[in-house]
Every structure is written in C-alpha cells, then in structure tokens.
N, CA, C and O atoms as CSV, one atom per row, in Angstrom:
chain,resi,resn,atom,element,x,y,z
A,1,MET,N,N,38.543,-205.549,176.909
A,1,MET,CA,C,39.536,-206.422,176.282
A,1,MET,C,C,40.377,-205.672,175.245
A,1,MET,O,O,41.553,-205.977,175.043
A,2,TYR,N,N,39.751,-204.685,174.592
A,2,TYR,CA,C,40.457,-203.964,173.549
A,2,TYR,C,C,41.630,-203.166,174.109
A,2,TYR,O,O,42.713,-203.140,173.525
A,3,LYS,N,N,41.402,-202.523,175.242
A,3,LYS,CA,C,42.480,-201.738,175.849
A,3,LYS,C,C,43.662,-202.640,176.205
A,3,LYS,O,O,44.815,-202.257,176.005
A,4,GLU,N,N,43.385,-203.827,176.727
A,4,GLU,CA,C,44.454,-204.751,177.079
A,4,GLU,C,C,45.267,-205.156,175.846
A,4,GLU,O,O,46.492,-205.257,175.908
A,5,LEU,N,N,44.570,-205.387,174.723
A,5,LEU,CA,C,45.268,-205.713,173.477
A,5,LEU,C,C,46.159,-204.558,173.028
A,5,LEU,O,O,47.286,-204.767,172.581
A,6,LEU,N,N,45.641,-203.339,173.153
A,6,LEU,CA,C,46.445,-202.166,172.800
A,6,LEU,C,C,47.705,-202.082,173.660
A,6,LEU,O,O,48.788,-201.777,173.162
A,7,VAL,N,N,47.553,-202.354,174.948
A,7,VAL,CA,C,48.694,-202.299,175.867
A,7,VAL,C,C,49.719,-203.379,175.512
A,7,VAL,O,O,50.918,-203.106,175.462
A,8,VAL,N,N,49.248,-204.597,175.266
A,8,VAL,CA,C,50.161,-205.696,174.916
A,8,VAL,C,C,50.881,-205.379,173.610
A,8,VAL,O,O,52.091,-205.580,173.495
A,9,GLN,N,N,50.133,-204.884,172.628
A,9,GLN,CA,C,50.767,-204.560,171.355
A,9,GLN,C,C,51.782,-203.438,171.521
A,9,GLN,O,O,52.891,-203.527,170.996
A,10,ALA,N,N,51.421,-202.394,172.238
A,10,ALA,CA,C,52.354,-201.283,172.438
A,10,ALA,C,C,53.612,-201.757,173.166
A,10,ALA,O,O,54.720,-201.344,172.824
A,11,ALA,N,N,53.445,-202.614,174.157
A,11,ALA,CA,C,54.607,-203.122,174.901
A,11,ALA,C,C,55.520,-203.944,173.989
A,11,ALA,O,O,56.737,-203.758,173.997
A,12,ALA,N,N,54.936,-204.849,173.208
A,12,ALA,CA,C,55.740,-205.668,172.288
A,12,ALA,C,C,56.425,-204.787,171.247
A,12,ALA,O,O,57.607,-204.964,170.953
A,13,THR,N,N,55.679,-203.847,170.700
A,13,THR,CA,C,56.232,-202.968,169.670
A,13,THR,C,C,57.375,-202.133,170.220
A,13,THR,O,O,58.426,-202.026,169.588
A,14,TRP,N,N,57.180,-201.536,171.400
A,14,TRP,CA,C,58.239,-200.684,171.954
A,14,TRP,C,C,59.459,-201.485,172.382
A,14,TRP,O,O,60.576,-200.973,172.312
A,15,PHE,N,N,59.280,-202.717,172.818
A,15,PHE,CA,C,60.442,-203.570,173.085
A,15,PHE,C,C,61.226,-203.768,171.788
A,15,PHE,O,O,62.453,-203.668,171.770
A,16,LEU,N,N,60.496,-204.052,170.701
A,16,LEU,CA,C,61.139,-204.271,169.409
A,16,LEU,C,C,61.754,-202.988,168.856
A,16,LEU,O,O,62.780,-203.041,168.178
A,17,VAL,N,N,61.145,-201.843,169.134
A,17,VAL,CA,C,61.733,-200.560,168.722
A,17,VAL,C,C,63.096,-200.385,169.393
A,17,VAL,O,O,64.084,-200.063,168.734
A,18,GLY,N,N,63.138,-200.598,170.702
A,18,GLY,CA,C,64.416,-200.478,171.406
A,18,GLY,C,C,65.447,-201.466,170.891
A,18,GLY,O,O,66.618,-201.129,170.717
A,19,LEU,N,N,65.000,-202.686,170.651
A,19,LEU,CA,C,65.913,-203.723,170.174
A,19,LEU,C,C,66.446,-203.401,168.780
A,19,LEU,O,O,67.641,-203.554,168.528
A,20,ILE,N,N,65.576,-202.956,167.874
A,20,ILE,CA,C,66.029,-202.697,166.504
A,20,ILE,C,C,66.997,-201.524,166.459
A,20,ILE,O,O,67.926,-201.519,165.651
A,21,TRP,N,N,66.788,-200.520,167.325
A,21,TRP,CA,C,67.742,-199.404,167.373
A,21,TRP,C,C,69.101,-199.869,167.898
A,21,TRP,O,O,70.137,-199.426,167.401
A,22,MET,N,N,69.107,-200.749,168.888
A,22,MET,CA,C,70.372,-201.282,169.394
A,22,MET,C,C,71.072,-202.109,168.309
A,22,MET,O,O,72.284,-202.006,168.125
A,23,VAL,N,N,70.302,-202.920,167.602
A,23,VAL,CA,C,70.865,-203.725,166.520
A,23,VAL,C,C,71.411,-202.813,165.423
A,23,VAL,O,O,72.505,-203.047,164.909
A,24,GLN,N,N,70.655,-201.779,165.065
A,24,GLN,CA,C,71.041,-200.883,163.979
A,24,GLN,C,C,72.290,-200.064,164.305
A,24,GLN,O,O,73.187,-199.928,163.472
A,25,VAL,N,N,72.341,-199.527,165.505
A,25,VAL,CA,C,73.410,-198.592,165.856
A,25,VAL,C,C,74.639,-199.299,166.438
A,25,VAL,O,O,75.764,-198.830,166.268
A,26,VAL,N,N,74.424,-200.426,167.123
A,26,VAL,CA,C,75.530,-201.087,167.820
A,26,VAL,C,C,75.874,-202.447,167.203
A,26,VAL,O,O,77.002,-202.670,166.764
A,27,HIS,N,N,74.903,-203.340,167.176
A,27,HIS,CA,C,75.184,-204.745,166.890
A,27,HIS,C,C,75.638,-205.004,165.446
A,27,HIS,O,O,76.710,-205.572,165.236
A,28,TYR,N,N,74.843,-204.597,164.453
A,28,TYR,CA,C,75.236,-204.862,163.070
A,28,TYR,C,C,76.546,-204.171,162.693
A,28,TYR,O,O,77.375,-204.790,162.025
A,29,PRO,N,N,76.770,-202.911,163.094
A,29,PRO,CA,C,78.071,-202.307,162.773
A,29,PRO,C,C,79.256,-203.060,163.393
A,29,PRO,O,O,80.344,-203.087,162.817
A,30,LEU,N,N,79.045,-203.667,164.561
A,30,LEU,CA,C,80.134,-204.401,165.212
A,30,LEU,C,C,80.478,-205.716,164.511
A,30,LEU,O,O,81.524,-206.304,164.788
A,31,PHE,N,N,79.618,-206.181,163.614
A,31,PHE,CA,C,79.954,-207.380,162.839
A,31,PHE,C,C,81.320,-207.210,162.164
A,31,PHE,O,O,82.088,-208.165,162.051
A,32,ALA,N,N,81.611,-205.992,161.720
A,32,ALA,CA,C,82.858,-205.731,160.992
A,32,ALA,C,C,84.089,-205.854,161.883
A,32,ALA,O,O,85.208,-205.934,161.375
A,33,ARG,N,N,83.906,-205.870,163.184
A,33,ARG,CA,C,85.049,-205.934,164.102
A,33,ARG,C,C,85.355,-207.348,164.597
A,33,ARG,O,O,86.303,-207.554,165.356
A,34,VAL,N,N,84.559,-208.305,164.169
A,34,VAL,CA,C,84.820,-209.696,164.551
A,34,VAL,C,C,85.824,-210.251,163.542
A,34,VAL,O,O,85.680,-210.048,162.336
A,35,GLY,N,N,86.815,-210.933,164.030
A,35,GLY,CA,C,87.841,-211.487,163.141
A,35,GLY,C,C,87.266,-212.493,162.157
A,35,GLY,O,O,86.286,-213.171,162.466
A,36,PRO,N,N,87.865,-212.596,160.975
A,36,PRO,CA,C,87.356,-213.505,159.945
A,36,PRO,C,C,87.275,-214.963,160.399
A,36,PRO,O,O,86.339,-215.673,160.032
A,37,ALA,N,N,88.232,-215.406,161.182
A,37,ALA,CA,C,88.227,-216.803,161.637
A,37,ALA,C,C,87.094,-217.070,162.626
A,37,ALA,O,O,86.532,-218.165,162.656
A,38,GLU,N,N,86.765,-216.062,163.433
A,38,GLU,CA,C,85.736,-216.222,164.463
A,38,GLU,C,C,84.331,-215.894,163.954
A,38,GLU,O,O,83.338,-216.269,164.578
A,39,PHE,N,N,84.250,-215.195,162.821
A,39,PHE,CA,C,82.954,-214.669,162.396
A,39,PHE,C,C,81.885,-215.734,162.158
A,39,PHE,O,O,80.761,-215.546,162.624
A,40,PRO,N,N,82.162,-216.839,161.464
A,40,PRO,CA,C,81.088,-217.821,161.244
A,40,PRO,C,C,80.459,-218.329,162.546
A,40,PRO,O,O,79.236,-218.448,162.634
A,41,ALA,N,N,81.272,-218.625,163.545
A,41,ALA,CA,C,80.731,-219.093,164.832
A,41,ALA,C,C,79.974,-217.969,165.538
A,41,ALA,O,O,78.923,-218.198,166.137
A,42,TYR,N,N,80.517,-216.757,165.463
A,42,TYR,CA,C,79.855,-215.596,166.070
A,42,TYR,C,C,78.483,-215.370,165.428
A,42,TYR,O,O,77.484,-215.172,166.119
A,43,HIS,N,N,78.458,-215.403,164.106
A,43,HIS,CA,C,77.205,-215.167,163.390
A,43,HIS,C,C,76.194,-216.274,163.666
A,43,HIS,O,O,75.003,-216.000,163.822
A,44,ALA,N,N,76.652,-217.508,163.728
A,44,ALA,CA,C,75.747,-218.629,164.036
A,44,ALA,C,C,75.134,-218.452,165.419
A,44,ALA,O,O,73.939,-218.682,165.605
A,45,ALA,N,N,75.946,-218.045,166.384
A,45,ALA,CA,C,75.426,-217.806,167.739
A,45,ALA,C,C,74.441,-216.645,167.735
A,45,ALA,O,O,73.381,-216.722,168.356
A,46,HIS,N,N,74.790,-215.575,167.040
A,46,HIS,CA,C,73.879,-214.425,166.932
A,46,HIS,C,C,72.534,-214.865,166.364
A,46,HIS,O,O,71.483,-214.555,166.923
A,47,SER,N,N,72.577,-215.583,165.259
A,47,SER,CA,C,71.342,-215.975,164.569
A,47,SER,C,C,70.453,-216.856,165.435
A,47,SER,O,O,69.238,-216.662,165.478
A,48,SER,N,N,71.044,-217.813,166.119
A,48,SER,CA,C,70.211,-218.705,166.937
A,48,SER,C,C,69.711,-218.014,168.198
A,48,SER,O,O,68.573,-218.242,168.608
A,49,LEU,N,N,70.521,-217.189,168.815
A,49,LEU,CA,C,70.109,-216.536,170.062
A,49,LEU,C,C,69.108,-215.406,169.831
A,49,LEU,O,O,68.153,-215.259,170.594
A,50,ILE,N,N,69.319,-214.612,168.790
A,50,ILE,CA,C,68.428,-213.468,168.550
A,50,ILE,C,C,67.024,-213.939,168.186
A,50,ILE,O,O,66.041,-213.255,168.473
A,51,THR,N,N,66.932,-215.104,167.555
A,51,THR,CA,C,65.625,-215.647,167.169
A,51,THR,C,C,64.742,-215.878,168.390
A,51,THR,O,O,63.535,-215.645,168.333
A,52,TRP,N,N,65.330,-216.331,169.489
A,52,TRP,CA,C,64.555,-216.585,170.709
A,52,TRP,C,C,64.044,-215.297,171.343
A,52,TRP,O,O,63.049,-215.317,172.068
A,53,VAL,N,N,64.705,-214.195,171.082
A,53,VAL,CA,C,64.271,-212.902,171.620
A,53,VAL,C,C,63.259,-212.247,170.681
A,53,VAL,O,O,62.195,-211.802,171.111
A,54,VAL,N,N,63.602,-212.193,169.401
A,54,VAL,CA,C,62.793,-211.457,168.428
A,54,VAL,C,C,61.565,-212.241,167.968
A,54,VAL,O,O,60.481,-211.669,167.851
A,55,GLY,N,N,61.717,-213.525,167.708
A,55,GLY,CA,C,60.632,-214.326,167.135
A,55,GLY,C,C,59.326,-214.266,167.902
A,55,GLY,O,O,58.302,-213.912,167.316
A,56,PRO,N,N,59.314,-214.595,169.184
A,56,PRO,CA,C,58.046,-214.560,169.930
A,56,PRO,C,C,57.412,-213.167,169.972
A,56,PRO,O,O,56.190,-213.033,169.907
A,57,LEU,N,N,58.250,-212.135,170.080
A,57,LEU,CA,C,57.696,-210.776,170.137
A,57,LEU,C,C,57.139,-210.329,168.794
A,57,LEU,O,O,56.119,-209.642,168.741
A,58,MET,N,N,57.803,-210.714,167.706
A,58,MET,CA,C,57.263,-210.383,166.383
A,58,MET,C,C,55.930,-211.094,166.154
A,58,MET,O,O,55.000,-210.508,165.599
A,59,LEU,N,N,55.837,-212.348,166.577
A,59,LEU,CA,C,54.571,-213.083,166.443
A,59,LEU,C,C,53.486,-212.475,167.326
A,59,LEU,O,O,52.338,-212.353,166.900
A,60,LEU,N,N,53.839,-212.094,168.548
A,60,LEU,CA,C,52.881,-211.442,169.438
A,60,LEU,C,C,52.404,-210.127,168.839
A,60,LEU,O,O,51.214,-209.817,168.878
A,61,GLU,N,N,53.324,-209.362,168.291
A,61,GLU,CA,C,52.967,-208.090,167.670
A,61,GLU,C,C,52.025,-208.308,166.487
A,61,GLU,O,O,51.044,-207.579,166.331
A,62,LEU,N,N,52.317,-209.304,165.656
A,62,LEU,CA,C,51.469,-209.604,164.503
A,62,LEU,C,C,50.085,-210.080,164.942
A,62,LEU,O,O,49.075,-209.621,164.408
A,63,CYS,N,N,50.031,-210.986,165.901
A,63,CYS,CA,C,48.742,-211.513,166.377
A,63,CYS,C,C,47.884,-210.418,166.995
A,63,CYS,O,O,46.684,-210.346,166.731
A,64,THR,N,N,48.492,-209.567,167.815
A,64,THR,CA,C,47.699,-208.492,168.427
A,64,THR,C,C,47.239,-207.495,167.369
A,64,THR,O,O,46.140,-206.952,167.475
A,65,ALA,N,N,48.057,-207.247,166.355
A,65,ALA,CA,C,47.639,-206.338,165.279
A,65,ALA,C,C,46.426,-206.896,164.539
A,65,ALA,O,O,45.498,-206.154,164.218
A,66,LEU,N,N,46.432,-208.202,164.269
A,66,LEU,CA,C,45.296,-208.823,163.577
A,66,LEU,C,C,44.049,-208.842,164.459
A,66,LEU,O,O,42.943,-208.588,163.982
A,67,LEU,N,N,44.227,-209.143,165.743
A,67,LEU,CA,C,43.087,-209.125,166.667
A,67,LEU,C,C,42.512,-207.721,166.811
A,67,LEU,O,O,41.295,-207.544,166.852
A,68,LEU,N,N,43.381,-206.735,166.888
A,68,LEU,CA,C,42.918,-205.349,166.993
A,68,LEU,C,C,42.159,-204.937,165.738
A,68,LEU,O,O,41.134,-204.259,165.819
A,69,LEU,N,N,42.656,-205.342,164.597
A,69,LEU,CA,C,41.994,-205.010,163.335
A,69,LEU,C,C,40.593,-205.612,163.284
A,69,LEU,O,O,39.661,-204.990,162.775
A,70,ALA,N,N,40.450,-206.819,163.811
A,70,ALA,CA,C,39.161,-207.514,163.788
A,70,ALA,C,C,38.127,-206.858,164.695
A,70,ALA,O,O,36.925,-207.004,164.470
A,71,GLN,N,N,38.583,-206.136,165.719
A,71,GLN,CA,C,37.632,-205.523,166.648
A,71,GLN,C,C,37.973,-204.062,166.928
A,71,GLN,O,O,37.891,-203.601,168.066
A,72,TRP,N,N,38.354,-203.346,165.883
A,72,TRP,CA,C,38.763,-201.949,166.013
A,72,TRP,C,C,37.606,-201.097,166.534
A,72,TRP,O,O,36.499,-201.177,166.001
A,73,PRO,N,N,37.844,-200.282,167.569
A,73,PRO,CA,C,36.758,-199.473,168.138
A,73,PRO,C,C,36.429,-198.272,167.252
A,73,PRO,O,O,37.294,-197.753,166.546
A,74,THR,N,N,35.195,-197.847,167.298
A,74,THR,CA,C,34.777,-196.696,166.498
A,74,THR,C,C,35.378,-195.396,167.016
A,74,THR,O,O,35.366,-194.386,166.311
A,75,SER,N,N,35.903,-195.407,168.235
A,75,SER,CA,C,36.491,-194.188,168.794
A,75,SER,C,C,37.873,-193.872,168.209
A,75,SER,O,O,38.413,-192.790,168.439
A,76,LEU,N,N,38.438,-194.810,167.458
A,76,LEU,CA,C,39.728,-194.586,166.805
A,76,LEU,C,C,39.554,-194.686,165.296
A,76,LEU,O,O,38.806,-195.538,164.816
A,77,PRO,N,N,40.238,-193.823,164.538
A,77,PRO,CA,C,40.131,-193.898,163.079
A,77,PRO,C,C,40.636,-195.243,162.551
A,77,PRO,O,O,41.665,-195.749,162.999
A,78,GLY,N,N,39.913,-195.805,161.610
A,78,GLY,CA,C,40.273,-197.108,161.058
A,78,GLY,C,C,41.614,-197.128,160.348
A,78,GLY,O,O,42.274,-198.166,160.297
A,79,TRP,N,N,42.024,-195.992,159.799
A,79,TRP,CA,C,43.298,-195.955,159.077
A,79,TRP,C,C,44.477,-196.286,159.991
A,79,TRP,O,O,45.517,-196.746,159.520
A,80,VAL,N,N,44.320,-196.053,161.289
A,80,VAL,CA,C,45.408,-196.334,162.231
A,80,VAL,C,C,45.722,-197.833,162.238
A,80,VAL,O,O,46.886,-198.232,162.196
A,81,ALA,N,N,44.683,-198.650,162.292
A,81,ALA,CA,C,44.883,-200.105,162.292
A,81,ALA,C,C,45.510,-200.564,160.980
A,81,ALA,O,O,46.423,-201.391,160.979
A,82,TRP,N,N,45.024,-200.034,159.873
A,82,TRP,CA,C,45.549,-200.441,158.572
A,82,TRP,C,C,46.985,-199.967,158.367
A,82,TRP,O,O,47.801,-200.690,157.793
A,83,LEU,N,N,47.297,-198.760,158.831
A,83,LEU,CA,C,48.672,-198.273,158.728
A,83,LEU,C,C,49.607,-199.133,159.580
A,83,LEU,O,O,50.708,-199.478,159.152
A,84,GLY,N,N,49.158,-199.472,160.783
A,84,GLY,CA,C,49.964,-200.341,161.643
A,84,GLY,C,C,50.233,-201.685,160.993
A,84,GLY,O,O,51.347,-202.205,161.065
A,85,LEU,N,N,49.211,-202.248,160.357
A,85,LEU,CA,C,49.379,-203.534,159.673
A,85,LEU,C,C,50.284,-203.390,158.446
A,85,LEU,O,O,51.092,-204.275,158.164
A,86,ALA,N,N,50.152,-202.283,157.721
A,86,ALA,CA,C,51.023,-202.043,156.564
A,86,ALA,C,C,52.484,-201.931,156.998
A,86,ALA,O,O,53.375,-202.458,156.332
A,87,LEU,N,N,52.726,-201.248,158.112
A,87,LEU,CA,C,54.092,-201.145,158.630
A,87,LEU,C,C,54.634,-202.518,159.030
A,87,LEU,O,O,55.810,-202.813,158.821
A,88,LEU,N,N,53.767,-203.353,159.605
A,88,LEU,CA,C,54.179,-204.730,159.912
A,88,LEU,C,C,54.530,-205.479,158.631
A,88,LEU,O,O,55.490,-206.249,158.601
A,89,GLY,N,N,53.760,-205.254,157.584
A,89,GLY,CA,C,54.067,-205.874,156.295
A,89,GLY,C,C,55.442,-205.468,155.792
A,89,GLY,O,O,56.202,-206.303,155.302
A,90,VAL,N,N,55.762,-204.183,155.915
A,90,VAL,CA,C,57.085,-203.689,155.515
A,90,VAL,C,C,58.172,-204.379,156.339
A,90,VAL,O,O,59.187,-204.818,155.797
A,91,ILE,N,N,57.951,-204.469,157.647
A,91,ILE,CA,C,58.937,-205.089,158.546
A,91,ILE,C,C,59.144,-206.561,158.193
A,91,ILE,O,O,60.277,-207.013,158.031
A,92,TRP,N,N,58.044,-207.304,158.075
A,92,TRP,CA,C,58.146,-208.743,157.800
A,92,TRP,C,C,58.734,-209.011,156.412
A,92,TRP,O,O,59.586,-209.885,156.257
A,93,LEU,N,N,58.282,-208.265,155.409
A,93,LEU,CA,C,58.802,-208.488,154.055
A,93,LEU,C,C,60.279,-208.128,153.960
A,93,LEU,O,O,61.051,-208.840,153.319
A,94,THR,N,N,60.675,-207.028,154.594
A,94,THR,CA,C,62.088,-206.656,154.591
A,94,THR,C,C,62.919,-207.717,155.305
A,94,THR,O,O,64.013,-208.068,154.864
A,95,THR,N,N,62.385,-208.220,156.411
A,95,THR,CA,C,63.089,-209.275,157.147
A,95,THR,C,C,63.274,-210.509,156.266
A,95,THR,O,O,64.385,-211.023,156.128
A,96,LEU,N,N,62.175,-210.980,155.670
A,96,LEU,CA,C,62.215,-212.233,154.910
A,96,LEU,C,C,62.932,-212.115,153.567
A,96,LEU,O,O,63.644,-213.033,153.158
A,97,LEU,N,N,62.744,-210.985,152.880
A,97,LEU,CA,C,63.278,-210.855,151.523
A,97,LEU,C,C,64.646,-210.188,151.445
A,97,LEU,O,O,65.352,-210.340,150.448
A,98,VAL,N,N,65.026,-209.450,152.488
A,98,VAL,CA,C,66.300,-208.729,152.456
A,98,VAL,C,C,67.240,-209.203,153.568
A,98,VAL,O,O,68.352,-209.654,153.294
A,99,SER,N,N,66.794,-209.100,154.815
A,99,SER,CA,C,67.688,-209.393,155.945
A,99,SER,C,C,68.083,-210.864,156.016
A,99,SER,O,O,69.258,-211.180,156.203
A,100,VAL,N,N,67.119,-211.762,155.870
A,100,VAL,CA,C,67.431,-213.196,155.958
A,100,VAL,C,C,68.422,-213.620,154.867
A,100,VAL,O,O,69.380,-214.327,155.179
A,101,PRO,N,N,68.235,-213.220,153.600
A,101,PRO,CA,C,69.240,-213.584,152.594
A,101,PRO,C,C,70.631,-212.992,152.877
A,101,PRO,O,O,71.645,-213.636,152.608
A,102,LEU,N,N,70.676,-211.776,153.417
A,102,LEU,CA,C,71.978,-211.192,153.754
A,102,LEU,C,C,72.635,-211.957,154.903
A,102,LEU,O,O,73.848,-212.171,154.902
A,103,HIS,N,N,71.830,-212.365,155.878
A,103,HIS,CA,C,72.371,-213.187,156.963
A,103,HIS,C,C,72.854,-214.538,156.432
A,103,HIS,O,O,73.839,-215.082,156.932
A,104,ALA,N,N,72.179,-215.073,155.437
A,104,ALA,CA,C,72.620,-216.345,154.844
A,104,ALA,C,C,73.998,-216.180,154.196
A,104,ALA,O,O,74.840,-217.073,154.287
A,105,ARG,N,N,74.221,-215.051,153.551
A,105,ARG,CA,C,75.544,-214.784,152.968
A,105,ARG,C,C,76.599,-214.658,154.064
A,105,ARG,O,O,77.709,-215.175,153.938
A,106,LEU,N,N,76.233,-213.965,155.139
A,106,LEU,CA,C,77.180,-213.762,156.239
A,106,LEU,C,C,77.443,-215.051,157.019
A,106,LEU,O,O,78.492,-215.191,157.648
A,107,ALA,N,N,76.511,-215.979,156.981
A,107,ALA,CA,C,76.690,-217.249,157.701
A,107,ALA,C,C,77.867,-218.040,157.147
A,107,ALA,O,O,78.490,-218.819,157.868
A,108,VAL,N,N,78.168,-217.846,155.886
A,108,VAL,CA,C,79.286,-218.540,155.244
A,108,VAL,C,C,80.622,-217.949,155.699
A,108,VAL,O,O,81.621,-218.659,155.817
A,109,GLY,N,N,80.620,-216.649,155.949
A,109,GLY,CA,C,81.833,-215.937,156.363
A,109,GLY,C,C,81.605,-214.453,156.200
A,109,GLY,O,O,80.710,-214.032,155.466
A,110,PHE,N,N,82.405,-213.662,156.878
A,110,PHE,CA,C,82.221,-212.217,156.801
A,110,PHE,C,C,82.449,-211.725,155.384
A,110,PHE,O,O,83.419,-212.087,154.719
A,111,GLU,N,N,81.526,-210.894,154.951
A,111,GLU,CA,C,81.598,-210.277,153.632
A,111,GLU,C,C,81.225,-208.810,153.838
A,111,GLU,O,O,80.084,-208.504,154.184
A,112,ALA,N,N,82.175,-207.909,153.629
A,112,ALA,CA,C,81.971,-206.484,153.917
A,112,ALA,C,C,80.766,-205.911,153.175
A,112,ALA,O,O,80.016,-205.113,153.738
A,113,GLN,N,N,80.575,-206.307,151.928
A,113,GLN,CA,C,79.457,-205.780,151.154
A,113,GLN,C,C,78.120,-206.230,151.748
A,113,GLN,O,O,77.191,-205.428,151.850
A,114,ALA,N,N,78.014,-207.485,152.134
A,114,ALA,CA,C,76.770,-207.993,152.732
A,114,ALA,C,C,76.502,-207.312,154.069
A,114,ALA,O,O,75.356,-206.991,154.383
A,115,GLN,N,N,77.547,-207.091,154.853
A,115,GLN,CA,C,77.379,-206.419,156.148
A,115,GLN,C,C,76.939,-204.975,155.947
A,115,GLN,O,O,76.062,-204.494,156.665
A,116,ALA,N,N,77.533,-204.279,154.986
A,116,ALA,CA,C,77.142,-202.896,154.699
A,116,ALA,C,C,75.698,-202.832,154.204
A,116,ALA,O,O,74.944,-201.937,154.588
A,117,LEU,N,N,75.318,-203.778,153.357
A,117,LEU,CA,C,73.926,-203.838,152.891
A,117,LEU,C,C,72.975,-204.127,154.046
A,117,LEU,O,O,71.884,-203.560,154.108
A,118,LEU,N,N,73.379,-204.998,154.955
A,118,LEU,CA,C,72.547,-205.318,156.113
A,118,LEU,C,C,72.318,-204.070,156.961
A,118,LEU,O,O,71.188,-203.791,157.361
A,119,VAL,N,N,73.371,-203.328,157.233
A,119,VAL,CA,C,73.240,-202.095,158.012
A,119,VAL,C,C,72.373,-201.089,157.260
A,119,VAL,O,O,71.478,-200.480,157.847
A,120,GLY,N,N,72.632,-200.912,155.976
A,120,GLY,CA,C,71.884,-199.927,155.189
A,120,GLY,C,C,70.413,-200.260,155.044
A,120,GLY,O,O,69.556,-199.394,155.226
A,121,THR,N,N,70.114,-201.505,154.717
A,121,THR,CA,C,68.712,-201.885,154.505
A,121,THR,C,C,67.954,-202.062,155.813
A,121,THR,O,O,66.723,-202.025,155.826
A,122,ASN,N,N,68.674,-202.254,156.908
A,122,ASN,CA,C,68.003,-202.394,158.199
A,122,ASN,C,C,67.344,-201.091,158.642
A,122,ASN,O,O,66.486,-201.098,159.525
A,123,TRP,N,N,67.744,-199.964,158.026
A,123,TRP,CA,C,67.069,-198.699,158.330
A,123,TRP,C,C,65.587,-198.775,157.973
A,123,TRP,O,O,64.767,-198.111,158.608
A,124,ILE,N,N,65.236,-199.566,156.976
A,124,ILE,CA,C,63.819,-199.728,156.613
A,124,ILE,C,C,63.056,-200.275,157.807
A,124,ILE,O,O,62.016,-199.732,158.181
A,125,ARG,N,N,63.558,-201.340,158.407
A,125,ARG,CA,C,62.889,-201.937,159.569
A,125,ARG,C,C,62.948,-201.004,160.778
A,125,ARG,O,O,61.972,-200.875,161.517
A,126,THR,N,N,64.082,-200.363,160.973
A,126,THR,CA,C,64.238,-199.457,162.114
A,126,THR,C,C,63.208,-198.334,162.056
A,126,THR,O,O,62.553,-198.040,163.056
A,127,LEU,N,N,63.063,-197.712,160.902
A,127,LEU,CA,C,62.111,-196.604,160.767
A,127,LEU,C,C,60.666,-197.095,160.800
A,127,LEU,O,O,59.800,-196.434,161.372
A,128,ALA,N,N,60.402,-198.248,160.193
A,128,ALA,CA,C,59.036,-198.792,160.222
A,128,ALA,C,C,58.631,-199.153,161.648
A,128,ALA,O,O,57.501,-198.877,162.049
A,129,TRP,N,N,59.525,-199.762,162.418
A,129,TRP,CA,C,59.194,-200.109,163.805
A,129,TRP,C,C,59.034,-198.860,164.660
A,129,TRP,O,O,58.173,-198.809,165.538
A,130,THR,N,N,59.858,-197.859,164.406
A,130,THR,CA,C,59.728,-196.608,165.154
A,130,THR,C,C,58.376,-195.967,164.860
A,130,THR,O,O,57.704,-195.488,165.773
A,131,ALA,N,N,57.979,-195.956,163.600
A,131,ALA,CA,C,56.667,-195.412,163.232
A,131,ALA,C,C,55.547,-196.214,163.890
A,131,ALA,O,O,54.572,-195.637,164.371
A,132,ARG,N,N,55.681,-197.546,163.914
A,132,ARG,CA,C,54.682,-198.387,164.591
A,132,ARG,C,C,54.610,-198.067,166.075
A,132,ARG,O,O,53.526,-198.004,166.654
A,133,GLY,N,N,55.765,-197.868,166.683
A,133,GLY,CA,C,55.790,-197.527,168.101
A,133,GLY,C,C,55.050,-196.234,168.378
A,133,GLY,O,O,54.247,-196.157,169.308
A,134,LEU,N,N,55.318,-195.220,167.574
A,134,LEU,CA,C,54.636,-193.934,167.748
A,134,LEU,C,C,53.141,-194.077,167.491
A,134,LEU,O,O,52.326,-193.494,168.207
A,135,LEU,N,N,52.783,-194.846,166.477
A,135,LEU,CA,C,51.373,-195.073,166.163
A,135,LEU,C,C,50.672,-195.815,167.296
A,135,LEU,O,O,49.549,-195.466,167.661
A,136,SER,N,N,51.316,-196.829,167.852
A,136,SER,CA,C,50.694,-197.584,168.947
A,136,SER,C,C,50.556,-196.719,170.198
A,136,SER,O,O,49.571,-196.834,170.927
A,137,LEU,N,N,51.525,-195.868,170.443
A,137,LEU,CA,C,51.439,-194.957,171.585
A,137,LEU,C,C,50.304,-193.961,171.388
A,137,LEU,O,O,49.536,-193.695,172.313
A,138,TRP,N,N,50.200,-193.415,170.185
A,138,TRP,CA,C,49.122,-192.472,169.880
A,138,TRP,C,C,47.762,-193.141,170.079
A,138,TRP,O,O,46.870,-192.561,170.698
A,139,ALA,N,N,47.601,-194.359,169.555
A,139,ALA,CA,C,46.326,-195.077,169.690
A,139,ALA,C,C,46.014,-195.360,171.153
A,139,ALA,O,O,44.872,-195.214,171.590
A,140,LEU,N,N,47.014,-195.760,171.896
A,140,LEU,CA,C,46.814,-196.063,173.316
A,140,LEU,C,C,46.408,-194.814,174.089
A,140,LEU,O,O,45.484,-194.859,174.901
A,141,LEU,N,N,47.083,-193.716,173.844
A,141,LEU,CA,C,46.749,-192.464,174.537
A,141,LEU,C,C,45.387,-191.929,174.114
A,141,LEU,O,O,44.647,-191.382,174.932
A,142,ARG,N,N,45.067,-192.082,172.867
A,142,ARG,CA,C,43.785,-191.588,172.353
A,142,ARG,C,C,42.623,-192.439,172.867
A,142,ARG,O,O,41.535,-191.923,173.117
A,143,PHE,N,N,42.857,-193.738,173.022
A,143,PHE,CA,C,41.784,-194.641,173.433
A,143,PHE,C,C,41.505,-194.547,174.924
A,143,PHE,O,O,40.363,-194.723,175.349
A,144,THR,N,N,42.528,-194.271,175.724
A,144,THR,CA,C,42.338,-194.272,177.182
A,144,THR,C,C,41.880,-192.939,177.719
A,144,THR,O,O,41.680,-192.795,178.925
C-alpha cells in the first residue's frame, strides 16, 4: 500500500509542478495583456476554473503526504517525509496568505503592482513545488 501512496503522491505533485511552471511563466505574466475593461471578467473566470483543477490535486497531495507520514517505511529516511510536509506548508501558507489576497485585489480590476507581486511571490510556490517533485521522485526511486 505504501508504494501506491508514493506513486499517487508523486503523480499529483508532478502534475502540480507542471501546472505551477505554466502559471508562473505563461499565465500570470499574461494578466498584464488583458484589457482593463475585460480584466475583471477574465480574472473571475480564471479564479473559478483554476480552482477545479488545482483544488482536488492540492487536497490529494496533502492527504497522501499525511498518510505517508503516518506509515513511513524504515527503508527511507524520516527527514524526507518531514521535508515534504514542510514544503507543503510553504505552498499552502503562501497560497492562503499571499496569493489569495493578491487575487482578491485583482478581482476588483487590474492593478500592475498586485500583478507584479503575484508573479514575484509565486516563485516561492514554484520552487517549493519543484523541490517537492524532486523529493517525491527520489523517494519513489529509492523505495522501489
């Protein structure tokens, strides 16, 4: 059962790694190219649609991380599970305390400073998810 959890977590994490890089490099920078009149509707659509893609996978990633922590095998160093959970903490806290408030500002209308902050601070999540992806791959390869 443990190997299956590792596979599910790695799959969810790597999907999110790919998604966050696309958001970081393509999607958030393109916010600046949407016209001011169209931006509120564009942002509202983005916010509601992206939630259906990201939300379930973030919850799956969190649940599998907690389940893995509860039954971590002795063949893998314990720090790997704790580091993975710490990286999830960074991702979730950055999302809730930084990204969500910036999106709330942008929901009212395009604001160049908020968009620049969103792009800049999103590097925290991008790098944390990339590190999680590498960590999950290492654990999966080491365990199998």
